[in-house]
C-alpha positions as CSV (number, residue, x, y, z in Angstrom):
1,M,-69.0,99.4,145.2
2,G,-71.4,100.1,147.9
3,L,-73.0,103.6,149.4
4,G,-70.9,106.4,148.3
5,G,-67.6,104.7,147.4
6,I,-67.7,102.5,150.9
7,S,-67.8,98.6,150.3
8,I,-69.7,96.2,152.2
9,S,-66.7,94.7,153.8
10,E,-65.7,98.4,155.2
11,L,-69.4,98.7,156.5
12,L,-69.1,95.5,158.1
13,I,-65.8,96.4,160.1
14,V,-67.5,99.7,161.1
15,L,-70.7,97.9,162.5
16,V,-68.0,95.4,164.4
17,I,-66.3,98.4,165.8
18,V,-69.6,100.2,167.0
19,V,-70.8,97.0,168.7
20,L,-67.6,96.5,170.7
21,I,-67.7,100.1,171.8
22,F,-71.3,100.3,172.8
23,G,-72.3,97.0,173.3
24,T,-75.8,95.1,171.9
25,K,-77.8,96.0,174.9
26,R,-77.0,99.7,174.6
27,L,-77.4,99.6,170.7
28,K,-80.9,98.0,171.3
29,S,-82.0,100.9,173.8
30,I,-80.5,103.3,171.3
31,G,-82.4,101.9,168.3
32,S,-85.7,101.7,170.4
33,D,-85.3,105.5,171.6
34,L,-84.7,106.7,168.1
35,G,-87.7,104.8,166.5
36,G,-89.8,106.3,169.3
37,A,-88.5,109.8,168.4
38,I,-89.2,109.0,164.8
39,K,-92.7,108.0,165.6
40,G,-93.5,110.8,167.5
41,F,-92.1,113.2,164.9
42,R,-94.1,111.7,162.2
43,S,-97.4,111.8,164.4
44,A,-96.5,115.6,165.2
45,T,-96.3,116.2,161.3
46,A,-99.3,114.5,160.7
47,D,-101.3,116.5,163.4
48,D,-99.9,119.7,161.9
49,D,-100.8,118.6,158.6
50,K,-104.6,118.1,159.7
51,K,-104.4,121.6,161.0
52,T,-103.4,123.2,157.9
53,Q,-106.1,121.2,155.7
54,E,-108.8,122.5,157.9
55,P,-110.7,125.3,156.1
56,A,-109.8,128.7,157.8
57,K,-112.4,130.3,159.9
58,P,-113.5,133.7,158.3
59,L,-112.3,136.8,160.4
60,A,-114.9,139.3,161.6
61,S,-114.2,142.4,159.8
62,P,-114.6,145.4,162.1
63,E,-116.5,148.6,160.6
64,P,-114.6,150.2,157.9
65,D,-114.1,153.2,159.5
66,A,-114.2,152.1,163.2
67,E,-110.3,152.2,163.6
68,F,-109.8,155.9,162.0
69,P,-112.7,158.0,163.0
70,E,-110.9,161.3,161.9
71,Q,-110.8,159.5,158.4
72,K,-114.7,159.3,158.7
73,Q,-114.6,163.0,159.5
74,K,-112.7,163.9,156.4
75,N,-115.1,161.9,154.2
76,R,-118.3,163.7,155.5
77,Q,-116.6,166.8,155.2
78,A,-115.7,166.5,151.3
């Protein structure tokens, strides 16, 4: 028994049909395009992993009451 209940003879029949439909030249170009896409995807995910592993720069915190001056006035009155 092969993959998921498909025997090797059935896989060979499917392969022969695919070669007959697309031809060997087109299958070669499809394979190289697919390989290039996978390579690009891997390099993009590796670049993304490098960015996430870098330590984050701390954000400059504003003054505590800079955004809400009315809160500052209430604290002075209390």
